[in-house]
Biopython code that builds the backbone (N, CA, C, O; Angstrom):
import numpy as np
from Bio.PDB.StructureBuilder import StructureBuilder

atoms = [
    (1, "UNK", "N", (22.204, -155.465, 62.624)),
    (1, "UNK", "CA", (23.151, -156.219, 61.829)),
    (1, "UNK", "C", (24.551, -155.962, 62.347)),
    (1, "UNK", "O", (24.867, -154.864, 62.806)),
    (2, "UNK", "N", (25.374, -156.972, 62.271)),
    (2, "UNK", "CA", (26.791, -156.871, 62.605)),
    (2, "UNK", "C", (27.608, -157.431, 61.462)),
    (2, "UNK", "O", (27.182, -158.360, 60.776)),
    (3, "UNK", "N", (28.785, -156.860, 61.261)),
    (3, "UNK", "CA", (29.736, -157.363, 60.280)),
    (3, "UNK", "C", (31.010, -157.715, 61.027)),
    (3, "UNK", "O", (31.586, -156.870, 61.713)),
    (4, "UNK", "N", (31.448, -158.948, 60.900)),
    (4, "UNK", "CA", (32.730, -159.337, 61.467)),
    (4, "UNK", "C", (33.770, -159.307, 60.362)),
    (4, "UNK", "O", (33.582, -159.904, 59.302)),
    (5, "UNK", "N", (34.853, -158.619, 60.612)),
    (5, "UNK", "CA", (36.001, -158.611, 59.703)),
    (5, "UNK", "C", (37.000, -159.623, 60.235)),
    (5, "UNK", "O", (37.405, -159.564, 61.396)),
    (6, "UNK", "N", (37.389, -160.549, 59.377)),
    (6, "UNK", "CA", (38.288, -161.629, 59.782)),
    (6, "UNK", "C", (39.329, -161.813, 58.689)),
    (6, "UNK", "O", (38.980, -161.938, 57.515)),
    (7, "UNK", "N", (40.600, -161.830, 59.061)),
    (7, "UNK", "CA", (41.638, -162.216, 58.109)),
    (7, "UNK", "C", (41.985, -163.677, 58.367)),
    (7, "UNK", "O", (41.936, -164.151, 59.501)),
    (8, "UNK", "N", (42.336, -164.380, 57.293)),
    (8, "UNK", "CA", (42.645, -165.806, 57.401)),
    (8, "UNK", "C", (43.583, -166.189, 56.265)),
    (8, "UNK", "O", (43.664, -165.485, 55.258)),
    (9, "UNK", "N", (44.294, -167.305, 56.424)),
    (9, "UNK", "CA", (45.072, -167.802, 55.298)),
    (9, "UNK", "C", (44.138, -168.052, 54.113)),
    (9, "UNK", "O", (43.003, -168.494, 54.291)),
    (10, "UNK", "N", (44.619, -167.769, 52.922)),
    (10, "UNK", "CA", (43.765, -167.905, 51.739)),
    (10, "UNK", "C", (43.188, -169.301, 51.611)),
    (10, "UNK", "O", (42.031, -169.454, 51.218)),
    (11, "UNK", "N", (43.970, -170.323, 51.933)),
    (11, "UNK", "CA", (43.497, -171.691, 51.774)),
    (11, "UNK", "C", (42.439, -172.064, 52.814)),
    (11, "UNK", "O", (41.738, -173.057, 52.624)),
    (12, "UNK", "N", (42.296, -171.312, 53.899)),
    (12, "UNK", "CA", (41.317, -171.626, 54.946)),
    (12, "UNK", "C", (40.050, -170.784, 54.843)),
    (12, "UNK", "O", (39.046, -171.117, 55.473)),
    (13, "UNK", "N", (40.070, -169.718, 54.074)),
    (13, "UNK", "CA", (38.970, -168.753, 54.062)),
    (13, "UNK", "C", (37.644, -169.354, 53.608)),
    (13, "UNK", "O", (36.627, -169.151, 54.271)),
    (14, "UNK", "N", (37.629, -170.080, 52.507)),
    (14, "UNK", "CA", (36.373, -170.628, 51.985)),
    (14, "UNK", "C", (35.772, -171.664, 52.931)),
    (14, "UNK", "O", (34.554, -171.706, 53.108)),
    (15, "UNK", "N", (36.616, -172.500, 53.541)),
    (15, "UNK", "CA", (36.106, -173.489, 54.490)),
    (15, "UNK", "C", (35.495, -172.815, 55.708)),
    (15, "UNK", "O", (34.442, -173.230, 56.191)),
    (16, "UNK", "N", (36.151, -171.783, 56.202)),
    (16, "UNK", "CA", (35.639, -171.031, 57.337)),
    (16, "UNK", "C", (34.301, -170.381, 56.992)),
    (16, "UNK", "O", (33.349, -170.455, 57.769)),
    (17, "UNK", "N", (34.235, -169.747, 55.829)),
    (17, "UNK", "CA", (33.001, -169.097, 55.381)),
    (17, "UNK", "C", (31.868, -170.104, 55.229)),
    (17, "UNK", "O", (30.760, -169.874, 55.713)),
    (18, "UNK", "N", (32.140, -171.199, 54.568)),
    (18, "UNK", "CA", (31.109, -172.216, 54.346)),
    (18, "UNK", "C", (30.596, -172.771, 55.673)),
    (18, "UNK", "O", (29.393, -172.984, 55.827)),
    (19, "UNK", "N", (31.479, -173.005, 56.619)),
    (19, "UNK", "CA", (31.069, -173.558, 57.915)),
    (19, "UNK", "C", (30.093, -172.643, 58.642)),
    (19, "UNK", "O", (29.062, -173.107, 59.127)),
    (20, "UNK", "N", (30.401, -171.349, 58.726)),
    (20, "UNK", "CA", (29.525, -170.454, 59.496)),
    (20, "UNK", "C", (28.196, -170.198, 58.791)),
    (20, "UNK", "O", (27.191, -169.934, 59.450)),
    (21, "UNK", "N", (28.178, -170.272, 57.456)),
    (21, "UNK", "CA", (26.910, -170.129, 56.731)),
    (21, "UNK", "C", (26.085, -171.410, 56.886)),
    (21, "UNK", "O", (24.883, -171.342, 57.143)),
    (22, "UNK", "N", (26.721, -172.575, 56.730)),
    (22, "UNK", "CA", (26.001, -173.839, 56.897)),
    (22, "UNK", "C", (25.414, -173.986, 58.293)),
    (22, "UNK", "O", (24.329, -174.544, 58.460)),
    (23, "UNK", "N", (26.131, -173.483, 59.300)),
    (23, "UNK", "CA", (25.677, -173.576, 60.689)),
    (23, "UNK", "C", (24.673, -172.468, 61.044)),
    (23, "UNK", "O", (24.229, -172.368, 62.188)),
    (24, "UNK", "N", (24.326, -171.651, 60.065)),
    (24, "UNK", "CA", (23.371, -170.548, 60.223)),
    (24, "UNK", "C", (23.813, -169.515, 61.259)),
    (24, "UNK", "O", (22.987, -168.874, 61.908)),
    (25, "UNK", "N", (25.119, -169.367, 61.399)),
    (25, "UNK", "CA", (25.665, -168.326, 62.259)),
    (25, "UNK", "C", (25.849, -167.037, 61.482)),
    (25, "UNK", "O", (25.938, -165.959, 62.070)),
    (26, "UNK", "N", (25.907, -167.143, 60.165)),
    (26, "UNK", "CA", (26.058, -165.987, 59.281)),
    (26, "UNK", "C", (25.118, -166.154, 58.098)),
    (26, "UNK", "O", (24.845, -167.266, 57.648)),
    (27, "UNK", "N", (24.629, -165.017, 57.606)),
    (27, "UNK", "CA", (23.765, -165.041, 56.425)),
    (27, "UNK", "C", (24.597, -165.073, 55.152)),
    (27, "UNK", "O", (24.201, -165.681, 54.157)),
    (28, "UNK", "N", (25.752, -164.415, 55.187)),
    (28, "UNK", "CA", (26.564, -164.249, 53.985)),
    (28, "UNK", "C", (28.001, -163.958, 54.391)),
    (28, "UNK", "O", (28.254, -163.310, 55.406)),
    (29, "UNK", "N", (28.931, -164.440, 53.590)),
    (29, "UNK", "CA", (30.347, -164.117, 53.779)),
    (29, "UNK", "C", (30.925, -163.707, 52.433)),
    (29, "UNK", "O", (30.841, -164.455, 51.460)),
    (30, "UNK", "N", (31.506, -162.528, 52.383)),
    (30, "UNK", "CA", (32.254, -162.090, 51.204)),
    (30, "UNK", "C", (33.729, -162.313, 51.488)),
    (30, "UNK", "O", (34.221, -161.967, 52.562)),
    (31, "UNK", "N", (34.429, -162.889, 50.528)),
    (31, "UNK", "CA", (35.862, -163.158, 50.677)),
    (31, "UNK", "C", (36.627, -162.305, 49.676)),
    (31, "UNK", "O", (36.418, -162.397, 48.466)),
    (32, "UNK", "N", (37.504, -161.484, 50.197)),
    (32, "UNK", "CA", (38.406, -160.696, 49.361)),
    (32, "UNK", "C", (39.757, -161.398, 49.423)),
    (32, "UNK", "O", (40.403, -161.434, 50.471)),
    (33, "UNK", "N", (40.170, -161.947, 48.307)),
    (33, "UNK", "CA", (41.422, -162.695, 48.272)),
    (33, "UNK", "C", (42.616, -161.762, 48.081)),
    (33, "UNK", "O", (42.492, -160.642, 47.585)),
    (34, "UNK", "N", (43.750, -162.257, 48.487)),
    (34, "UNK", "CA", (45.028, -161.583, 48.268)),
    (34, "UNK", "C", (45.119, -160.210, 48.920)),
    (34, "UNK", "O", (45.504, -159.230, 48.283)),
    (35, "UNK", "N", (44.760, -160.155, 50.194)),
    (35, "UNK", "CA", (44.994, -158.966, 51.000)),
    (35, "UNK", "C", (46.392, -159.114, 51.592)),
    (35, "UNK", "O", (46.760, -160.198, 52.046)),
    (36, "UNK", "N", (47.154, -158.060, 51.592)),
    (36, "UNK", "CA", (48.503, -158.117, 52.148)),
    (36, "UNK", "C", (48.465, -157.563, 53.564)),
    (36, "UNK", "O", (48.022, -156.436, 53.783)),
    (37, "UNK", "N", (48.927, -158.353, 54.519)),
    (37, "UNK", "CA", (48.951, -157.948, 55.920)),
    (37, "UNK", "C", (50.393, -157.875, 56.404)),
    (37, "UNK", "O", (51.178, -158.806, 56.222)),
    (38, "UNK", "N", (50.717, -156.756, 57.017)),
    (38, "UNK", "CA", (52.041, -156.561, 57.607)),
    (38, "UNK", "C", (51.813, -156.301, 59.092)),
    (38, "UNK", "O", (51.097, -155.370, 59.462)),
    (39, "UNK", "N", (52.415, -157.116, 59.929)),
    (39, "UNK", "CA", (52.150, -157.033, 61.369)),
    (39, "UNK", "C", (53.342, -157.580, 62.158)),
    (39, "UNK", "O", (54.215, -158.260, 61.618)),
    (40, "UNK", "N", (53.346, -157.263, 63.443)),
    (40, "UNK", "CA", (54.387, -157.776, 64.337)),
    (40, "UNK", "C", (53.836, -158.992, 65.057)),
    (40, "UNK", "O", (52.736, -158.946, 65.607)),
    (41, "UNK", "N", (54.602, -160.090, 65.057)),
    (41, "UNK", "CA", (54.224, -161.299, 65.771)),
    (41, "UNK", "C", (55.480, -161.954, 66.324)),
    (41, "UNK", "O", (56.426, -162.214, 65.581)),
    (42, "UNK", "N", (55.493, -162.219, 67.617)),
    (42, "UNK", "CA", (56.646, -162.841, 68.279)),
    (42, "UNK", "C", (57.947, -162.101, 67.969)),
    (42, "UNK", "O", (58.960, -162.709, 67.621)),
    (43, "UNK", "N", (57.894, -160.782, 68.102)),
    (43, "UNK", "CA", (59.068, -159.913, 67.926)),
    (43, "UNK", "C", (59.674, -159.919, 66.528)),
    (43, "UNK", "O", (60.846, -159.583, 66.360)),
    (44, "UNK", "N", (58.890, -160.298, 65.527)),
    (44, "UNK", "CA", (59.369, -160.153, 64.155)),
    (44, "UNK", "C", (58.252, -159.546, 63.308)),
    (44, "UNK", "O", (57.070, -159.669, 63.630)),
    (45, "UNK", "N", (58.647, -158.899, 62.232)),
    (45, "UNK", "CA", (57.687, -158.294, 61.317)),
    (45, "UNK", "C", (57.306, -159.337, 60.271)),
    (45, "UNK", "O", (58.171, -159.880, 59.583)),
    (46, "UNK", "N", (56.028, -159.610, 60.157)),
    (46, "UNK", "CA", (55.502, -160.575, 59.201)),
    (46, "UNK", "C", (54.889, -159.830, 58.021)),
    (46, "UNK", "O", (54.357, -158.732, 58.182)),
    (47, "UNK", "N", (54.962, -160.418, 56.859)),
    (47, "UNK", "CA", (54.392, -159.851, 55.634)),
    (47, "UNK", "C", (53.732, -161.007, 54.894)),
    (47, "UNK", "O", (54.409, -161.788, 54.225)),
    (48, "UNK", "N", (52.409, -161.115, 55.013)),
    (48, "UNK", "CA", (51.697, -162.298, 54.539)),
    (48, "UNK", "C", (50.567, -161.942, 53.575)),
    (48, "UNK", "O", (49.948, -160.884, 53.691)),
    (49, "UNK", "N", (50.311, -162.831, 52.634)),
    (49, "UNK", "CA", (49.116, -162.758, 51.801)),
    (49, "UNK", "C", (48.011, -163.492, 52.547)),
    (49, "UNK", "O", (48.177, -164.640, 52.958)),
    (50, "UNK", "N", (46.891, -162.817, 52.713)),
    (50, "UNK", "CA", (45.763, -163.397, 53.429)),
    (50, "UNK", "C", (44.485, -163.118, 52.646)),
    (50, "UNK", "O", (44.503, -162.434, 51.622)),
    (51, "UNK", "N", (43.386, -163.656, 53.141)),
    (51, "UNK", "CA", (42.058, -163.310, 52.640)),
    (51, "UNK", "C", (41.364, -162.506, 53.727)),
    (51, "UNK", "O", (41.609, -162.711, 54.916)),
    (52, "UNK", "N", (40.494, -161.585, 53.310)),
    (52, "UNK", "CA", (39.694, -160.796, 54.249)),
    (52, "UNK", "C", (38.245, -161.218, 54.087)),
    (52, "UNK", "O", (37.694, -161.168, 52.987)),
    (53, "UNK", "N", (37.632, -161.631, 55.182)),
    (53, "UNK", "CA", (36.243, -162.069, 55.171)),
    (53, "UNK", "C", (35.365, -160.996, 55.792)),
    (53, "UNK", "O", (35.670, -160.477, 56.866)),
    (54, "UNK", "N", (34.275, -160.667, 55.113)),
    (54, "UNK", "CA", (33.224, -159.803, 55.634)),
    (54, "UNK", "C", (32.064, -160.733, 55.958)),
    (54, "UNK", "O", (31.401, -161.236, 55.051)),
    (55, "UNK", "N", (31.816, -160.965, 57.232)),
    (55, "UNK", "CA", (30.821, -161.949, 57.655)),
    (55, "UNK", "C", (29.623, -161.202, 58.245)),
    (55, "UNK", "O", (29.762, -160.465, 59.221)),
    (56, "UNK", "N", (28.442, -161.399, 57.642)),
    (56, "UNK", "CA", (27.245, -160.690, 58.076)),
    (56, "UNK", "C", (26.374, -161.571, 58.964)),
    (56, "UNK", "O", (26.093, -162.725, 58.641)),
    (57, "UNK", "N", (25.948, -160.993, 60.102)),
    (57, "UNK", "CA", (25.101, -161.713, 61.047)),
    (57, "UNK", "C", (24.171, -160.725, 61.739)),
    (57, "UNK", "O", (24.145, -159.540, 61.409)),
    (58, "UNK", "N", (23.412, -161.231, 62.701)),
    (58, "UNK", "CA", (22.508, -160.387, 63.480)),
    (58, "UNK", "C", (23.217, -159.869, 64.729)),
    (58, "UNK", "O", (24.284, -160.361, 65.099)),
    (59, "UNK", "N", (22.614, -158.876, 65.370)),
    (59, "UNK", "CA", (23.149, -158.390, 66.651)),
    (59, "UNK", "C", (23.208, -159.536, 67.659)),
    (59, "UNK", "O", (24.214, -159.720, 68.345)),
    (60, "UNK", "N", (22.121, -160.301, 67.740)),
    (60, "UNK", "CA", (22.040, -161.396, 68.713)),
    (60, "UNK", "C", (23.011, -162.527, 68.406)),
    (60, "UNK", "O", (23.469, -163.209, 69.323)),
    (61, "UNK", "N", (23.333, -162.739, 67.135)),
    (61, "UNK", "CA", (24.198, -163.852, 66.750)),
    (61, "UNK", "C", (25.678, -163.544, 66.733)),
    (61, "UNK", "O", (26.488, -164.445, 66.518)),
    (62, "UNK", "N", (26.056, -162.287, 66.956)),
    (62, "UNK", "CA", (27.463, -161.884, 66.809)),
    (62, "UNK", "C", (28.393, -162.613, 67.774)),
    (62, "UNK", "O", (29.489, -163.013, 67.381)),
    (63, "UNK", "N", (27.989, -162.791, 69.004)),
    (63, "UNK", "CA", (28.844, -163.462, 69.987)),
    (63, "UNK", "C", (29.067, -164.923, 69.657)),
    (63, "UNK", "O", (30.188, -165.423, 69.756)),
    (64, "UNK", "N", (27.991, -165.619, 69.261)),
    (64, "UNK", "CA", (28.129, -167.035, 68.872)),
    (64, "UNK", "C", (29.020, -167.176, 67.648)),
    (64, "UNK", "O", (29.843, -168.087, 67.570)),
    (65, "UNK", "N", (28.848, -166.262, 66.686)),
    (65, "UNK", "CA", (29.659, -166.289, 65.470)),
    (65, "UNK", "C", (31.121, -166.050, 65.808)),
    (65, "UNK", "O", (31.993, -166.781, 65.339)),
    (66, "UNK", "N", (31.397, -165.036, 66.615)),
    (66, "UNK", "CA", (32.782, -164.742, 67.015)),
    (66, "UNK", "C", (33.430, -165.969, 67.640)),
    (66, "UNK", "O", (34.542, -166.344, 67.270)),
    (67, "UNK", "N", (32.732, -166.597, 68.591)),
    (67, "UNK", "CA", (33.295, -167.755, 69.278)),
    (67, "UNK", "C", (33.574, -168.902, 68.313)),
    (67, "UNK", "O", (34.589, -169.588, 68.441)),
    (68, "UNK", "N", (32.680, -169.114, 67.348)),
    (68, "UNK", "CA", (32.860, -170.205, 66.387)),
    (68, "UNK", "C", (34.012, -169.909, 65.430)),
    (68, "UNK", "O", (34.788, -170.806, 65.100)),
    (69, "UNK", "N", (34.130, -168.670, 64.987)),
    (69, "UNK", "CA", (35.246, -168.294, 64.113)),
    (69, "UNK", "C", (36.573, -168.537, 64.833)),
    (69, "UNK", "O", (37.505, -169.092, 64.252)),
    (70, "UNK", "N", (36.655, -168.124, 66.087)),
    (70, "UNK", "CA", (37.890, -168.333, 66.852)),
    (70, "UNK", "C", (38.178, -169.828, 66.998)),
    (70, "UNK", "O", (39.333, -170.247, 66.914)),
    (71, "UNK", "N", (37.152, -170.620, 67.211)),
    (71, "UNK", "CA", (37.320, -172.070, 67.351)),
    (71, "UNK", "C", (37.813, -172.721, 66.058)),
    (71, "UNK", "O", (38.672, -173.601, 66.096)),
    (72, "UNK", "N", (37.276, -172.295, 64.921)),
    (72, "UNK", "CA", (37.624, -172.907, 63.627)),
    (72, "UNK", "C", (38.918, -172.362, 63.026)),
    (72, "UNK", "O", (39.549, -173.030, 62.207)),
    (73, "UNK", "N", (39.309, -171.178, 63.418)),
    (73, "UNK", "CA", (40.415, -170.459, 62.769)),
    (73, "UNK", "C", (41.762, -171.121, 63.045)),
    (73, "UNK", "O", (42.006, -171.567, 64.166)),
    (74, "UNK", "N", (42.637, -171.193, 62.047)),
    (74, "UNK", "CA", (43.935, -171.838, 62.252)),
    (74, "UNK", "C", (44.958, -170.991, 63.021)),
    (74, "UNK", "O", (45.965, -171.525, 63.486)),
    (75, "UNK", "N", (44.719, -169.686, 63.163)),
    (75, "UNK", "CA", (45.679, -168.832, 63.866)),
    (75, "UNK", "C", (45.522, -168.952, 65.381)),
    (75, "UNK", "O", (44.437, -169.224, 65.896)),
    (76, "UNK", "N", (46.620, -168.744, 66.065)),
    (76, "UNK", "CA", (46.610, -168.737, 67.532)),
    (76, "UNK", "C", (45.772, -167.562, 68.065)),
    (76, "UNK", "O", (45.020, -167.714, 69.027)),
    (77, "UNK", "N", (45.912, -166.402, 67.433)),
    (77, "UNK", "CA", (45.145, -165.207, 67.815)),
    (77, "UNK", "C", (44.552, -164.608, 66.538)),
    (77, "UNK", "O", (45.149, -163.712, 65.940)),
    (78, "UNK", "N", (43.385, -165.094, 66.118)),
    (78, "UNK", "CA", (42.799, -164.584, 64.872)),
    (78, "UNK", "C", (42.264, -163.162, 65.024)),
    (78, "UNK", "O", (41.788, -162.765, 66.088)),
    (79, "UNK", "N", (42.356, -162.417, 63.942)),
    (79, "UNK", "CA", (41.753, -161.087, 63.896)),
    (79, "UNK", "C", (40.246, -161.265, 63.695)),
    (79, "UNK", "O", (39.805, -161.796, 62.675)),
    (80, "UNK", "N", (39.472, -160.820, 64.666)),
    (80, "UNK", "CA", (38.009, -160.842, 64.575)),
    (80, "UNK", "C", (37.527, -159.505, 65.117)),
    (80, "UNK", "O", (37.552, -159.270, 66.325)),
    (81, "UNK", "N", (37.092, -158.634, 64.222)),
    (81, "UNK", "CA", (36.618, -157.304, 64.598)),
    (81, "UNK", "C", (35.134, -157.203, 64.256)),
    (81, "UNK", "O", (34.723, -157.524, 63.142)),
    (82, "UNK", "N", (34.345, -156.760, 65.212)),
    (82, "UNK", "CA", (32.902, -156.669, 65.009)),
    (82, "UNK", "C", (32.503, -155.207, 64.797)),
    (82, "UNK", "O", (32.797, -154.345, 65.625)),
    (83, "UNK", "N", (31.831, -154.943, 63.678)),
    (83, "UNK", "CA", (31.380, -153.597, 63.336)),
    (83, "UNK", "C", (29.854, -153.556, 63.311)),
    (83, "UNK", "O", (29.195, -154.543, 62.981)),
    (84, "UNK", "N", (29.311, -152.402, 63.665)),
    (84, "UNK", "CA", (27.867, -152.198, 63.607)),
    (84, "UNK", "C", (27.585, -151.115, 62.578)),
    (84, "UNK", "O", (27.834, -149.938, 62.844)),
    (85, "UNK", "N", (27.072, -151.484, 61.413)),
    (85, "UNK", "CA", (26.771, -150.469, 60.398)),
    (85, "UNK", "C", (25.536, -149.664, 60.795)),
    (85, "UNK", "O", (24.706, -150.132, 61.574)),
    (86, "UNK", "N", (25.422, -148.458, 60.256)),
    (86, "UNK", "CA", (24.253, -147.636, 60.511)),
    (86, "UNK", "C", (23.030, -148.231, 59.840)),
    (86, "UNK", "O", (22.960, -148.288, 58.612)),
    (87, "UNK", "N", (22.070, -148.672, 60.629)),
    (87, "UNK", "CA", (20.893, -149.314, 60.056)),
    (87, "UNK", "C", (20.014, -148.327, 59.310)),
    (87, "UNK", "O", (19.283, -148.723, 58.402)),
    (88, "UNK", "N", (20.066, -147.052, 59.669)),
    (88, "UNK", "CA", (19.276, -146.047, 58.957)),
    (88, "UNK", "C", (19.739, -145.894, 57.514)),
    (88, "UNK", "O", (18.955, -145.525, 56.640)),
    (89, "UNK", "N", (21.028, -146.180, 57.265)),
    (89, "UNK", "CA", (21.589, -146.023, 55.930)),
    (89, "UNK", "C", (21.638, -147.335, 55.153)),
    (89, "UNK", "O", (22.058, -147.353, 53.996)),
    (90, "UNK", "N", (21.216, -148.429, 55.777)),
    (90, "UNK", "CA", (21.289, -149.744, 55.146)),
    (90, "UNK", "C", (19.974, -150.086, 54.454)),
    (90, "UNK", "O", (18.934, -149.493, 54.742)),
    (91, "UNK", "N", (20.035, -151.044, 53.542)),
    (91, "UNK", "CA", (18.851, -151.503, 52.818)),
    (91, "UNK", "C", (17.964, -152.312, 53.769)),
    (91, "UNK", "O", (18.383, -153.376, 54.223)),
    (92, "UNK", "N", (16.751, -151.840, 54.086)),
    (92, "UNK", "CA", (15.891, -152.556, 55.030)),
    (92, "UNK", "C", (15.581, -153.990, 54.585)),
    (92, "UNK", "O", (15.492, -154.886, 55.425)),
    (93, "UNK", "N", (15.420, -154.215, 53.296)),
    (93, "UNK", "CA", (15.133, -155.569, 52.808)),
    (93, "UNK", "C", (16.323, -156.497, 53.062)),
    (93, "UNK", "O", (16.132, -157.668, 53.389)),
    (94, "UNK", "N", (17.535, -155.993, 52.915)),
    (94, "UNK", "CA", (18.733, -156.801, 53.167)),
    (94, "UNK", "C", (18.841, -157.130, 54.653)),
    (94, "UNK", "O", (19.157, -158.262, 55.018)),
    (95, "UNK", "N", (18.583, -156.150, 55.505)),
    (95, "UNK", "CA", (18.626, -156.387, 56.948)),
    (95, "UNK", "C", (17.588, -157.429, 57.354)),
    (95, "UNK", "O", (17.856, -158.277, 58.205)),
    (96, "UNK", "N", (16.414, -157.368, 56.751)),
    (96, "UNK", "CA", (15.356, -158.342, 57.030)),
    (96, "UNK", "C", (15.799, -159.744, 56.609)),
    (96, "UNK", "O", (15.567, -160.712, 57.333)),
    (97, "UNK", "N", (16.434, -159.852, 55.445)),
    (97, "UNK", "CA", (16.928, -161.147, 54.964)),
    (97, "UNK", "C", (17.946, -161.730, 55.943)),
    (97, "UNK", "O", (17.904, -162.925, 56.237)),
    (98, "UNK", "N", (18.860, -160.898, 56.449)),
    (98, "UNK", "CA", (19.849, -161.377, 57.415)),
    (98, "UNK", "C", (19.143, -161.903, 58.663)),
    (98, "UNK", "O", (19.472, -162.980, 59.159)),
    (99, "UNK", "N", (18.172, -161.141, 59.168)),
    (99, "UNK", "CA", (17.446, -161.569, 60.369)),
    (99, "UNK", "C", (16.695, -162.872, 60.158)),
    (99, "UNK", "O", (16.574, -163.668, 61.089)),
    (100, "UNK", "N", (16.187, -163.109, 58.952)),
    (100, "UNK", "CA", (15.453, -164.334, 58.652)),
    (100, "UNK", "C", (16.389, -165.525, 58.427)),
    (100, "UNK", "O", (15.988, -166.674, 58.614)),
    (101, "UNK", "N", (17.621, -165.256, 58.030)),
    (101, "UNK", "CA", (18.543, -166.310, 57.627)),
    (101, "UNK", "C", (19.370, -166.866, 58.790)),
    (101, "UNK", "O", (19.658, -168.062, 58.833)),
    (102, "UNK", "N", (19.746, -166.006, 59.722)),
    (102, "UNK", "CA", (20.616, -166.428, 60.828)),
    (102, "UNK", "C", (19.781, -167.104, 61.905)),
    (102, "UNK", "O", (18.682, -166.660, 62.236)),
    (103, "UNK", "N", (20.332, -168.195, 62.445)),
    (103, "UNK", "CA", (19.667, -168.959, 63.496)),
    (103, "UNK", "C", (19.393, -168.064, 64.701)),
    (103, "UNK", "O", (20.255, -167.302, 65.139)),
    (104, "UNK", "N", (18.190, -168.173, 65.219)),
    (104, "UNK", "CA", (17.808, -167.387, 66.403)),
    (104, "UNK", "C", (18.374, -168.005, 67.656)),
    (104, "UNK", "O", (18.161, -167.485, 68.751)),
]
sb = StructureBuilder()
sb.init_structure("model")
sb.init_model(0)
sb.init_chain("A")
sb.init_seg("    ")
for serial, (resi, resn, name, xyz) in enumerate(atoms, 1):
    if name == "N":
        sb.init_residue(resn, " ", resi, " ")
    sb.init_atom(name, np.array(xyz, "f"), 0.0, 1.0, " ", f" {name:<3s}", serial, name[0])
structure = sb.get_structure()
């Protein structure tokens, strides 16, 4: 299993999540609204309200998902971080559901 962490404008988060689930690139997306991000962009400090997406997929599907998120995302350089959770500590039934849900 892989989890992609993605920040996005709040108004774009649900559309992005729905697209990757409908396309079977992700089994599930959790959206945490109203995350505050402070970062440097084009030599200025930005302070923005964003949404944080936790996107769950398979090991094999992570690259396709990453590419699609970057394609759909409204930012010039979207934050897309891929994490690998410890499968020994994860719920085996949940991992099985993800593997059955994501397009092979």
